[in-house]
C-alpha positions as CSV (number, residue, x, y, z in Angstrom):
1,M,0.0,0.0,0.0
2,S,1.2,3.5,-0.8
3,W,1.4,6.5,1.5
4,E,-1.7,8.8,1.5
5,L,-2.0,12.5,2.3
6,K,-4.7,13.0,5.0
7,N,-6.1,15.8,7.1
8,L,-5.2,15.5,10.7
9,S,-8.9,15.7,11.6
10,D,-9.6,12.5,9.6
11,L,-7.1,10.6,11.7
12,T,-8.1,11.7,15.2
13,L,-10.8,11.1,17.7
14,M,-10.4,14.5,19.2
15,I,-8.7,17.9,18.6
16,K,-9.7,20.2,21.5
17,R,-8.3,22.9,23.6
18,G,-8.1,22.5,27.4
19,I,-10.0,24.2,30.3
20,A,-9.9,27.5,32.0
21,P,-8.5,26.5,35.4
22,K,-9.3,27.7,38.9
23,Y,-5.9,27.5,40.4
24,V,-5.2,26.2,43.9
25,E,-2.0,25.6,45.9
26,Q,-2.8,22.0,46.9
27,G,-5.3,19.2,46.7
28,G,-6.3,19.9,43.1
29,V,-6.1,18.2,39.7
30,T,-2.9,18.6,37.7
31,I,-3.0,21.2,34.9
32,L,-0.3,21.0,32.2
33,N,0.6,24.2,30.4
34,Q,2.8,25.5,27.6
35,K,5.9,25.3,29.8
36,C,5.4,21.6,30.3
37,I,5.8,21.0,26.5
38,R,9.3,21.1,25.0
39,N,11.4,19.0,22.7
40,G,8.6,16.5,22.0
41,V,8.3,15.6,25.7
42,V,5.6,16.4,28.3
43,S,7.0,17.3,31.7
44,Y,5.1,17.7,34.9
45,E,7.8,20.0,36.4
46,F,6.0,23.3,35.7
47,S,2.4,22.0,36.1
48,R,-0.1,23.6,38.4
49,L,-3.2,22.5,40.3
50,C,-6.8,23.2,39.5
51,S,-9.6,23.2,42.1
52,V,-11.6,19.9,42.2
53,E,-14.7,22.1,42.0
54,K,-13.9,22.7,38.4
55,K,-15.6,19.9,36.4
56,I,-13.2,18.2,33.9
57,S,-14.8,15.9,31.3
58,D,-13.4,12.5,30.6
59,E,-12.4,13.5,27.1
60,K,-10.3,16.4,28.3
61,T,-8.5,14.2,30.8
62,I,-5.1,13.4,29.4
63,K,-4.7,9.8,28.0
64,Q,-1.6,7.8,27.3
65,G,-0.7,8.3,23.7
66,D,-2.1,11.8,23.4
67,V,-0.1,14.6,21.7
68,L,-0.2,18.0,23.2
69,V,0.2,21.1,21.0
70,N,1.0,24.6,22.3
71,S,-1.6,26.8,20.6
72,T,-0.9,30.4,21.8
73,G,1.8,33.0,21.6
74,A,4.9,33.7,19.4
75,G,7.8,31.5,20.3
76,T,5.7,28.8,22.0
77,L,2.9,28.1,19.5
78,G,3.5,24.9,17.7
79,R,5.6,23.0,20.2
80,T,4.4,19.4,20.7
81,G,4.8,16.8,23.4
82,F,3.9,13.1,23.5
83,V,2.2,11.7,26.5
84,K,4.2,8.5,26.9
85,E,2.8,7.7,30.4
86,I,0.4,9.1,32.9
87,Q,1.9,10.2,36.2
88,N,-1.4,11.3,37.7
89,T,-4.8,12.5,36.6
90,A,-4.2,15.7,34.5
91,T,-5.7,18.0,31.9
92,V,-4.4,21.1,30.0
93,D,-5.3,24.7,30.1
94,T,-6.8,26.7,27.2
95,H,-3.4,27.5,25.7
96,V,-2.8,23.8,24.8
97,T,-4.6,21.5,22.4
98,I,-5.1,17.8,23.0
99,V,-4.7,15.7,19.8
100,R,-6.0,12.2,20.3
101,G,-5.4,9.8,17.4
102,N,-7.6,7.1,16.1
103,E,-5.4,4.0,16.7
104,N,-7.2,2.1,14.0
105,L,-5.7,4.6,11.5
106,I,-2.6,6.1,13.0
107,Y,-0.1,4.8,15.6
108,N,0.1,7.3,18.4
109,K,3.9,7.5,18.5
110,F,4.0,8.0,14.7
111,L,1.4,10.8,15.1
112,A,3.6,12.4,17.7
113,L,6.7,12.2,15.4
114,Q,4.7,13.6,12.4
115,L,3.5,16.6,14.5
116,S,7.0,17.2,16.0
117,L,8.4,17.3,12.4
118,K,5.7,19.8,11.5
119,E,6.2,22.2,14.4
120,P,7.3,25.1,12.2
121,E,4.3,24.6,9.9
122,I,2.0,24.4,12.9
123,E,3.5,27.7,14.2
124,S,2.9,29.4,10.9
125,M,-0.8,28.5,11.1
126,G,-1.3,30.8,14.0
127,K,-3.5,33.9,13.5
128,G,-3.5,37.2,15.3
129,A,-1.1,39.9,16.4
130,T,2.5,39.2,17.5
131,N,2.7,37.4,20.9
132,Q,-1.1,37.0,20.7
133,T,-1.2,34.4,17.9
134,E,-3.7,31.7,18.3
135,L,-4.2,28.3,16.7
136,S,-7.7,27.1,16.5
137,A,-8.5,23.4,16.7
138,S,-10.2,23.5,13.4
139,D,-7.2,25.0,11.7
140,L,-4.9,22.4,13.3
141,G,-7.3,19.7,12.0
142,R,-6.5,20.8,8.4
143,L,-2.8,20.0,8.8
144,K,-1.8,17.5,6.2
145,I,-0.3,14.2,7.4
146,N,1.6,11.8,5.1
147,L,0.3,8.5,6.2
148,P,1.8,5.1,5.4
149,P,0.2,1.7,6.3
150,L,0.0,0.9,10.0
151,P,2.9,-1.6,9.9
152,T,5.2,1.0,8.3
153,Q,4.1,3.6,10.9
154,K,5.1,1.2,13.7
155,R,8.4,0.3,12.1
156,I,9.3,4.1,11.8
157,A,8.2,4.7,15.3
158,S,10.2,1.8,16.6
159,I,13.4,3.1,14.9
160,L,13.1,6.6,16.3
161,S,11.8,5.4,19.7
162,A,15.2,3.7,20.2
163,Y,16.8,7.1,20.3
164,D,14.2,8.5,22.6
165,D,14.5,5.5,25.0
166,S,18.3,6.0,25.2
167,I,17.8,9.7,25.9
168,E,15.2,8.9,28.6
169,N,17.5,6.4,30.2
170,N,20.3,8.9,30.3
171,L,18.0,11.5,31.9
172,K,17.1,9.0,34.6
173,R,20.8,8.5,35.3
174,I,21.3,12.2,35.4
175,K,18.5,12.6,37.9
176,L,20.1,10.0,40.2
177,L,23.5,11.8,39.9
178,E,21.9,15.1,40.8
179,E,20.0,13.6,43.7
180,T,23.3,12.1,44.9
181,A,25.0,15.6,44.7
182,Q,22.2,17.2,46.6
183,N,22.3,14.5,49.3
184,I,26.0,14.9,49.7
185,Y,25.6,18.7,50.0
186,K,22.9,18.3,52.7
187,E,25.0,15.7,54.6
188,W,28.1,17.9,54.6
189,F,26.8,21.5,54.8
190,V,23.4,21.1,56.5
191,H,23.7,18.1,58.8
192,F,27.5,18.6,59.2
193,R,28.3,14.9,58.6
194,F,31.4,15.5,56.5
195,P,34.5,13.3,56.6
196,N,35.9,13.1,60.2
197,Y,33.1,15.2,61.6
198,E,33.2,12.9,64.7
199,H,36.5,14.6,65.6
200,T,35.4,18.1,64.9
201,A,34.4,20.6,67.6
202,F,31.4,22.9,67.2
203,D,31.2,26.6,68.0
204,A,28.5,27.1,70.7
205,E,27.5,30.5,69.5
206,S,27.2,29.9,65.7
207,G,26.4,26.2,65.9
208,L,28.9,25.6,63.1
209,P,31.9,23.4,63.1
210,V,35.0,25.3,64.3
211,G,36.6,27.0,61.3
212,W,33.4,27.3,59.4
213,R,31.4,30.5,58.9
214,K,28.2,32.0,57.6
215,G,29.1,33.5,54.2
216,K,27.7,34.6,50.9
217,V,27.8,33.3,47.3
218,S,30.2,36.2,46.5
219,D,32.7,34.6,48.9
220,L,32.9,31.6,46.7
221,C,32.4,32.9,43.1
222,N,31.6,35.9,41.0
223,V,28.1,36.4,39.5
224,K,27.6,38.3,36.3
225,S,24.7,38.9,34.0
226,G,24.5,38.4,30.2
227,C,24.7,40.5,27.2
228,A,21.9,42.9,26.2
229,F,21.6,41.8,22.6
230,K,19.4,44.0,20.5
231,S,16.2,42.7,18.7
232,K,17.8,43.3,15.3
233,D,20.7,41.0,16.3
234,W,18.6,37.8,16.3
235,Q,19.1,35.4,13.4
236,S,17.6,32.1,12.4
237,E,21.1,30.5,12.5
238,G,24.7,31.4,13.5
239,N,26.1,31.5,17.1
240,P,23.7,30.2,19.7
241,V,22.6,32.4,22.6
242,M,21.3,31.0,25.8
243,K,18.2,32.6,27.2
244,I,16.1,31.9,30.2
245,K,14.0,29.5,28.2
246,N,17.1,27.3,27.6
247,I,17.5,26.6,31.4
248,T,15.5,23.5,32.1
249,N,15.9,20.5,34.4
250,N,19.2,21.7,35.8
251,T,20.9,21.9,32.4
252,V,21.1,24.3,29.5
253,D,19.3,23.1,26.4
254,I,21.4,24.0,23.3
255,N,18.4,23.1,21.0
256,G,15.7,25.6,20.3
257,C,17.9,28.6,20.9
258,D,18.2,32.0,19.2
259,Y,21.3,33.0,17.2
260,V,23.5,36.0,16.4
261,D,25.9,36.4,13.5
262,D,29.7,36.3,13.8
263,E,30.1,40.1,14.0
264,V,27.7,40.4,16.9
265,A,29.3,37.4,18.6
266,K,32.7,39.0,18.3
267,N,31.5,42.1,20.1
268,A,30.1,39.8,22.9
269,E,33.3,37.8,23.5
270,K,33.2,38.4,27.2
271,F,29.8,36.8,27.4
272,E,31.0,33.5,25.8
273,L,30.1,30.3,27.7
274,F,32.2,27.3,28.3
275,E,31.7,23.6,29.4
276,G,31.0,23.4,33.1
277,D,29.7,27.0,33.4
278,V,26.6,27.3,35.6
279,L,23.7,29.7,34.7
280,I,20.8,30.9,36.7
281,A,17.5,32.4,35.6
282,M,17.0,36.0,36.9
283,T,13.5,36.8,35.6
284,G,10.1,35.2,35.3
285,A,8.4,32.1,36.6
286,T,11.6,30.1,36.5
287,V,13.7,32.6,38.5
288,G,16.3,30.8,40.5
289,K,16.5,27.8,38.2
290,V,20.1,26.7,37.5
291,G,21.6,25.0,34.5
292,L,24.9,23.3,33.8
293,I,26.5,23.9,30.4
294,P,27.2,20.4,28.9
295,K,30.1,19.4,26.8
296,I,29.8,21.6,23.6
297,D,31.5,21.8,20.2
298,K,30.4,25.3,19.3
299,R,30.8,28.8,20.7
300,I,27.7,29.9,22.7
301,Y,26.8,33.1,24.5
302,I,24.7,34.3,27.3
303,N,21.7,36.7,27.1
304,Q,20.7,39.4,29.6
305,R,18.6,38.4,32.6
306,V,20.6,35.2,32.8
307,G,23.2,35.0,35.5
308,L,26.6,33.3,35.2
309,F,28.7,31.9,38.1
310,R,32.5,31.9,37.6
311,P,35.3,31.1,40.0
312,N,36.7,34.1,41.9
313,S,40.0,32.3,42.6
314,E,42.6,30.9,40.2
315,T,43.3,28.1,42.6
316,T,39.8,27.0,43.8
317,N,36.7,26.4,41.8
318,N,33.6,26.4,43.9
319,V,31.1,26.7,41.1
320,G,30.1,23.0,41.5
321,L,29.2,23.7,45.1
322,I,27.2,26.7,44.1
323,F,25.3,24.7,41.5
324,T,24.5,22.0,44.0
325,F,23.4,24.6,46.6
326,F,21.0,26.2,44.3
327,M,19.4,22.9,43.5
328,T,18.4,22.7,47.2
329,D,15.2,24.1,48.7
330,D,17.2,26.6,50.8
331,G,19.0,28.1,47.8
332,L,15.9,28.5,45.8
333,K,13.9,29.9,48.8
334,Q,16.4,32.7,49.3
335,I,16.3,33.6,45.6
336,L,12.5,33.7,45.7
337,N,12.6,35.9,48.9
338,F,14.9,38.4,47.1
339,A,12.7,38.3,43.9
340,G,9.5,39.0,45.9
341,G,6.0,38.0,45.0
342,A,5.6,40.1,41.8
343,A,3.8,38.7,38.8
344,Q,7.2,39.1,36.9
345,P,9.8,38.4,39.6
346,N,13.3,39.7,39.0
347,I,16.6,39.3,40.8
348,S,19.9,41.1,40.3
349,S,23.4,39.7,40.2
350,S,24.2,41.6,43.4
351,Q,21.2,40.0,45.2
352,I,22.3,36.5,44.0
353,S,25.8,37.4,45.3
354,N,24.3,38.1,48.8
355,V,22.5,34.8,49.2
356,E,23.8,33.2,52.4
357,L,25.2,29.7,52.9
358,N,27.5,27.8,55.2
359,I,31.2,28.0,54.2
360,A,33.5,25.2,55.3
361,T,37.2,25.1,56.0
362,V,39.5,25.1,53.0
363,D,40.2,21.4,53.2
364,I,36.5,20.4,53.4
365,L,35.7,22.7,50.5
366,A,38.4,21.0,48.4
367,K,37.2,17.5,49.3
368,F,33.6,18.4,48.5
369,N,34.5,20.0,45.2
370,D,36.5,16.9,44.2
371,V,33.5,14.7,44.9
372,I,31.0,16.9,43.2
373,Q,33.2,17.5,40.2
374,S,33.3,13.8,39.5
375,L,29.5,13.7,39.5
376,L,29.2,16.8,37.3
377,I,31.6,15.3,34.7
378,Q,29.4,12.2,34.5
379,I,26.3,14.5,34.1
380,Q,28.0,16.5,31.4
381,T,29.0,13.3,29.6
382,L,25.4,12.0,29.6
383,Y,24.0,15.3,28.4
384,S,26.6,15.3,25.6
385,Q,25.4,11.8,24.6
386,N,21.8,13.1,24.6
387,Q,22.8,16.0,22.4
388,K,24.3,13.7,19.8
389,L,21.3,11.3,20.1
390,K,18.9,14.2,19.5
391,E,20.9,15.4,16.5
392,A,21.0,11.9,15.0
393,R,17.3,11.4,15.6
394,D,16.4,14.8,14.1
395,I,18.4,14.0,10.9
396,L,16.8,10.6,10.6
397,L,13.2,11.8,11.3
398,P,12.5,13.8,8.1
399,R,14.3,11.2,5.9
400,L,12.0,8.5,7.2
401,M,8.9,10.7,6.8
402,N,9.7,11.9,3.3
403,R,10.7,8.3,2.3
404,T,14.3,9.2,1.5
405,I,15.0,6.1,3.6
406,E,12.5,3.3,3.1
407,V,11.6,0.9,5.9
């Protein structure tokens, strides 16, 4: 059987936007939003809760195999995510569209792959003013899908899923390494169970081990903010620039970034980033989130409203300690206190520098940094592997879909 060109609406059981939530702080139903959808994956990290008083129909309750499509706003409209598994009962808000395939006609993973490939086309279907663009369910339903027979769909999905599975396994390993780093930090710097702590005296007044002190981030590293690139600087290709949107899951996502040309990059040399650098979001809902620059083979730069930690000593690098500290609840809480409760929270590099933490003796700091550096190198290596897996998958995907490679 040959491939056929079909409207998306002819292959689905449902294409509908989500609900208008009544948000609560606890005890509600999970609401997935645009921030939860990136790189073809659905994450619960930025989800919120909706009051149980809000009635949610069964059809708008997320099902395994659904594809979610961001349907509002420049820069976010068109992003897709595949619901591989259900973590808990959830729905989406009105800025997201649920696409539920008819499994008699289209394999759900194949549908997700087709929609991810067509993200730029979906984005172009939006209507309205800049930053207020909207994609209606009916317009999305007219999207053309090149459809092979079901067995072919499953073979294509199986080939590409192997890449996704490897990426997912690496992410699980990364999470375990991050949890290990956080636990070590808490043991040493919160509970004071560091090597040979049994033989350490404590200061009665401060409650800290003798030789330790209360200090600030600025005692351990320098904090600087990024370059104020101009709107006319942005290009569709060139030198990648890391923005707040690129800080996610304690790393920096090199994909989906904006670019500047070589001339602009040359003038921004002092804002160049390197492997092992740690960034922090200084504005918006993700303020305080940190990200580790993975192993990279290109020159990348940092945008304004993103903070950068750098060693303040030629002999000691405490950036790994700072990264681990800001993954803890205490680090993030202090950032949020500085940022305040504004709708658009902001924090300055000087405020970040003034965040307080326990500072150990030189020998304990050195031992901790050695342990953490080993973990961070493993994390960077896994992220680098994922970057290569994504690149290989993204090269293969269109070739399979346009039949350059037959299966």
